[in-house]
C-alpha atoms as an extended CHARMM CRD file, in Angstrom:
* protein
*
       115  EXT
         1         1  MET       CA             -0.0230000000        0.1070000000        0.0710000000  PROA      1               0.0000000000
         2         2  GLY       CA              2.6040000000        2.5280000000        0.4770000000  PROA      2               0.0000000000
         3         3  GLU       CA              4.1540000000        1.9400000000       -2.4340000000  PROA      3               0.0000000000
         4         4  THR       CA              0.8140000000        3.0140000000       -4.4440000000  PROA      4               0.0000000000
         5         5  TYR       CA              0.4630000000        5.7910000000       -1.9300000000  PROA      5               0.0000000000
         6         6  ASN       CA              4.2280000000        6.9870000000       -2.5540000000  PROA      6               0.0000000000
         7         7  LYS       CA              3.5130000000        6.7910000000       -6.4040000000  PROA      7               0.0000000000
         8         8  ALA       CA              0.2170000000        8.7470000000       -6.3460000000  PROA      8               0.0000000000
         9         9  LEU       CA              2.2270000000       11.2090000000       -4.3120000000  PROA      9               0.0000000000
        10        10  GLN       CA              5.0290000000       11.8430000000       -6.6260000000  PROA      10              0.0000000000
        11        11  ILE       CA              2.1530000000       12.4560000000       -9.4340000000  PROA      11              0.0000000000
        12        12  SER       CA              0.1180000000       14.9920000000       -7.3810000000  PROA      12              0.0000000000
        13        13  GLN       CA             -0.1350000000       18.5680000000       -8.3200000000  PROA      13              0.0000000000
        14        14  GLY       CA             -2.0200000000       20.6480000000       -5.4940000000  PROA      14              0.0000000000
        15        15  GLU       CA             -0.1930000000       21.2610000000       -1.9610000000  PROA      15              0.0000000000
        16        16  LEU       CA             -2.4600000000       19.4070000000        0.4310000000  PROA      16              0.0000000000
        17        17  ILE       CA             -2.9060000000       14.9450000000        0.0780000000  PROA      17              0.0000000000
        18        18  ALA       CA             -5.6380000000       13.3790000000        1.5920000000  PROA      18              0.0000000000
        19        19  VAL       CA             -6.4750000000        9.7190000000        0.9800000000  PROA      19              0.0000000000
        20        20  LEU       CA             -9.6320000000        8.2710000000        0.9590000000  PROA      20              0.0000000000
        21        21  GLU       CA             -9.1730000000        4.5750000000        0.1570000000  PROA      21              0.0000000000
        22        22  GLY       CA            -11.9230000000        2.5010000000       -1.5900000000  PROA      22              0.0000000000
        23        23  ASN       CA            -14.0020000000        1.2430000000        0.9930000000  PROA      23              0.0000000000
        24        24  ASP       CA            -14.0490000000        4.4060000000        2.6810000000  PROA      24              0.0000000000
        25        25  PHE       CA            -16.2420000000        7.6930000000        2.2820000000  PROA      25              0.0000000000
        26        26  TRP       CA            -16.2030000000       11.3030000000        3.6600000000  PROA      26              0.0000000000
        27        27  PRO       CA            -19.1050000000       13.6650000000        4.7470000000  PROA      27              0.0000000000
        28        28  ALA       CA            -19.6780000000       16.3990000000        1.8910000000  PROA      28              0.0000000000
        29        29  ASP       CA            -18.1800000000       19.1650000000        3.6070000000  PROA      29              0.0000000000
        30        30  LYS       CA            -15.1350000000       17.2110000000        5.0620000000  PROA      30              0.0000000000
        31        31  LEU       CA            -12.2680000000       18.9880000000        3.1050000000  PROA      31              0.0000000000
        32        32  GLU       CA            -14.3250000000       22.4500000000        3.1680000000  PROA      32              0.0000000000
        33        33  LYS       CA            -13.8980000000       22.0510000000        7.0210000000  PROA      33              0.0000000000
        34        34  GLN       CA             -9.8450000000       20.9700000000        6.9270000000  PROA      34              0.0000000000
        35        35  PHE       CA             -8.8390000000       23.1360000000        4.6810000000  PROA      35              0.0000000000
        36        36  PRO       CA             -8.7200000000       26.4800000000        6.6130000000  PROA      36              0.0000000000
        37        37  ALA       CA             -6.6060000000       25.3910000000        9.6530000000  PROA      37              0.0000000000
        38        38  PHE       CA             -4.0490000000       25.0580000000        6.7190000000  PROA      38              0.0000000000
        39        39  GLU       CA             -3.9670000000       28.9220000000        6.7130000000  PROA      39              0.0000000000
        40        40  ARG       CA             -1.4780000000       28.8580000000        9.4310000000  PROA      40              0.0000000000
        41        41  LYS       CA              1.5870000000       28.3380000000        7.6820000000  PROA      41              0.0000000000
        42        42  GLU       CA              3.2590000000       25.9910000000       10.8330000000  PROA      42              0.0000000000
        43        43  VAL       CA              0.0430000000       24.0310000000       10.5420000000  PROA      43              0.0000000000
        44        44  VAL       CA              1.0550000000       20.4840000000        8.4300000000  PROA      44              0.0000000000
        45        45  LEU       CA             -1.4090000000       17.8430000000        9.6670000000  PROA      45              0.0000000000
        46        46  SER       CA             -5.0020000000       17.9550000000        9.7760000000  PROA      46              0.0000000000
        47        47  TRP       CA             -7.4870000000       15.4650000000       11.6340000000  PROA      47              0.0000000000
        48        48  GLY       CA            -10.1180000000       14.6800000000       12.9400000000  PROA      48              0.0000000000
        49        49  LYS       CA            -13.2270000000       12.0680000000       14.5730000000  PROA      49              0.0000000000
        50        50  ALA       CA            -13.6990000000        8.6840000000       11.8930000000  PROA      50              0.0000000000
        51        51  ALA       CA            -16.8570000000        6.5970000000       12.1950000000  PROA      51              0.0000000000
        52        52  VAL       CA            -16.9240000000        3.2130000000       10.8690000000  PROA      52              0.0000000000
        53        53  THR       CA            -20.2980000000        2.2460000000        9.9450000000  PROA      53              0.0000000000
        54        54  ASN       CA            -21.7210000000       -1.1090000000        8.3600000000  PROA      54              0.0000000000
        55        55  SER       CA            -22.9580000000       -1.6200000000        4.5820000000  PROA      55              0.0000000000
        56        56  ARG       CA            -26.1300000000        0.8430000000        5.3520000000  PROA      56              0.0000000000
        57        57  GLY       CA            -24.0820000000        3.2780000000        6.6450000000  PROA      57              0.0000000000
        58        58  LYS       CA            -24.7990000000        3.1030000000       10.3800000000  PROA      58              0.0000000000
        59        59  THR       CA            -22.2640000000        4.0660000000       12.6080000000  PROA      59              0.0000000000
        60        60  LEU       CA            -20.5530000000        1.3220000000       14.9700000000  PROA      60              0.0000000000
        61        61  TRP       CA            -17.8670000000        3.4510000000       16.5810000000  PROA      61              0.0000000000
        62        62  ILE       CA            -16.1070000000        6.8140000000       15.9870000000  PROA      62              0.0000000000
        63        63  ILE       CA            -12.6670000000        6.7430000000       15.9610000000  PROA      63              0.0000000000
        64        64  SER       CA            -10.8530000000        9.3260000000       17.9240000000  PROA      64              0.0000000000
        65        65  LYS       CA            -14.3070000000       10.3900000000       20.3040000000  PROA      65              0.0000000000
        66        66  SER       CA            -12.9130000000       13.0600000000       21.9130000000  PROA      66              0.0000000000
        67        67  LEU       CA             -9.9740000000       15.4750000000       20.5480000000  PROA      67              0.0000000000
        68        68  SER       CA            -10.3520000000       17.7900000000       23.4090000000  PROA      68              0.0000000000
        69        69  TRP       CA             -6.8450000000       15.8250000000       24.6990000000  PROA      69              0.0000000000
        70        70  PHE       CA             -5.3530000000       17.3180000000       21.5720000000  PROA      70              0.0000000000
        71        71  LYS       CA             -6.1530000000       21.7370000000       22.7520000000  PROA      71              0.0000000000
        72        72  ASN       CA             -3.2990000000       23.2660000000       23.7680000000  PROA      72              0.0000000000
        73        73  ARG       CA             -0.5720000000       20.3500000000       23.7930000000  PROA      73              0.0000000000
        74        74  THR       CA              2.8390000000       20.7930000000       22.4970000000  PROA      74              0.0000000000
        75        75  ARG       CA              3.7960000000       18.8800000000       19.2050000000  PROA      75              0.0000000000
        76        76  ILE       CA              6.0940000000       17.4150000000       21.4940000000  PROA      76              0.0000000000
        77        77  GLU       CA              3.1570000000       15.8290000000       23.8550000000  PROA      77              0.0000000000
        78        78  VAL       CA              1.4350000000       14.6760000000       20.5660000000  PROA      78              0.0000000000
        79        79  LEU       CA              4.2930000000       12.9250000000       19.3530000000  PROA      79              0.0000000000
        80        80  ARG       CA              4.8410000000       11.0600000000       22.5310000000  PROA      80              0.0000000000
        81        81  LYS       CA              1.6120000000        9.6130000000       22.4940000000  PROA      81              0.0000000000
        82        82  LEU       CA              1.8460000000        8.8140000000       18.4000000000  PROA      82              0.0000000000
        83        83  LEU       CA              5.0650000000        6.6250000000       19.3590000000  PROA      83              0.0000000000
        84        84  PHE       CA              2.7000000000        4.2540000000       20.7960000000  PROA      84              0.0000000000
        85        85  HSD       CA             -0.8950000000        4.6280000000       19.0880000000  PROA      85              0.0000000000
        86        86  ASN       CA             -1.6820000000        5.9410000000       15.6320000000  PROA      86              0.0000000000
        87        87  PHE       CA             -4.8830000000        7.9950000000       16.3880000000  PROA      87              0.0000000000
        88        88  ILE       CA             -5.0900000000        9.6140000000       13.5150000000  PROA      88              0.0000000000
        89        89  PRO       CA             -7.1770000000        7.5780000000       10.8980000000  PROA      89              0.0000000000
        90        90  ALA       CA             -5.9760000000        7.9430000000        7.1860000000  PROA      90              0.0000000000
        91        91  CYS       CA             -9.4480000000        8.7410000000        5.9090000000  PROA      91              0.0000000000
        92        92  ALA       CA             -9.3880000000       11.9490000000        8.4940000000  PROA      92              0.0000000000
        93        93  ALA       CA             -6.1680000000       13.3500000000        7.8220000000  PROA      93              0.0000000000
        94        94  MET       CA             -4.8250000000       15.8940000000        5.3260000000  PROA      94              0.0000000000
        95        95  CYS       CA             -1.2960000000       16.8030000000        5.0690000000  PROA      95              0.0000000000
        96        96  CYS       CA              0.9560000000       19.2200000000        3.0540000000  PROA      96              0.0000000000
        97        97  LYS       CA              2.7550000000       17.6040000000        0.4680000000  PROA      97              0.0000000000
        98        98  ASP       CA              6.1610000000       19.1620000000        1.0890000000  PROA      98              0.0000000000
        99        99  ALA       CA              5.5030000000       18.2170000000        4.6480000000  PROA      99              0.0000000000
       100       100  LEU       CA              4.9840000000       14.3650000000        3.4300000000  PROA      100             0.0000000000
       101       101  LEU       CA              8.1030000000       14.5720000000        0.9970000000  PROA      101             0.0000000000
       102       102  SER       CA             10.2410000000       16.0510000000        3.3330000000  PROA      102             0.0000000000
       103       103  VAL       CA              9.8130000000       12.9920000000        5.6800000000  PROA      103             0.0000000000
       104       104  GLY       CA              9.9680000000       10.6730000000        2.7290000000  PROA      104             0.0000000000
       105       105  GLY       CA              6.5630000000        9.9860000000        1.5820000000  PROA      105             0.0000000000
       106       106  PHE       CA              4.5220000000        7.5520000000        2.9940000000  PROA      106             0.0000000000
       107       107  LYS       CA              5.5380000000        4.7190000000        5.1520000000  PROA      107             0.0000000000
       108       108  GLN       CA              4.1880000000        1.2440000000        5.5040000000  PROA      108             0.0000000000
       109       109  PRO       CA              4.8140000000       -0.2710000000        9.1510000000  PROA      109             0.0000000000
       110       110  GLU       CA              5.4000000000       -3.8760000000        8.9220000000  PROA      110             0.0000000000
       111       111  VAL       CA              2.9830000000       -5.0820000000       11.3980000000  PROA      111             0.0000000000
       112       112  TYR       CA             -0.7160000000       -2.5770000000       10.8270000000  PROA      112             0.0000000000
       113       113  THR       CA             -2.8670000000       -2.5140000000       13.1110000000  PROA      113             0.0000000000
       114       114  LEU       CA             -6.3670000000       -0.6710000000       12.9240000000  PROA      114             0.0000000000
       115       115  CYS       CA             -7.2370000000        2.7410000000       14.9160000000  PROA      115             0.0000000000
């Protein structure tokens, strides 16, 4: 999967990257809501809640139910938490292309677990 993501990253022409896999869907206003965060030049990543749904669209559970922990946290605090648990659902993330390229693009862990 990482190889495919990185190929798409290389040929993308926009400044922001958001991933939408074949079995995922976004609310109609997802990009519109996330885009303003990038008006601040220091912002390189934005994410929010995600819902796991059944085939009828019924919400089964929410990933990152509460985002209040992240308010007023330092980058170091958030990075420490990320070292032990990836709490950012791919379908909810948006990132600056330059930032992704600067760290070598997408990295696929050898052992992949769901959030």
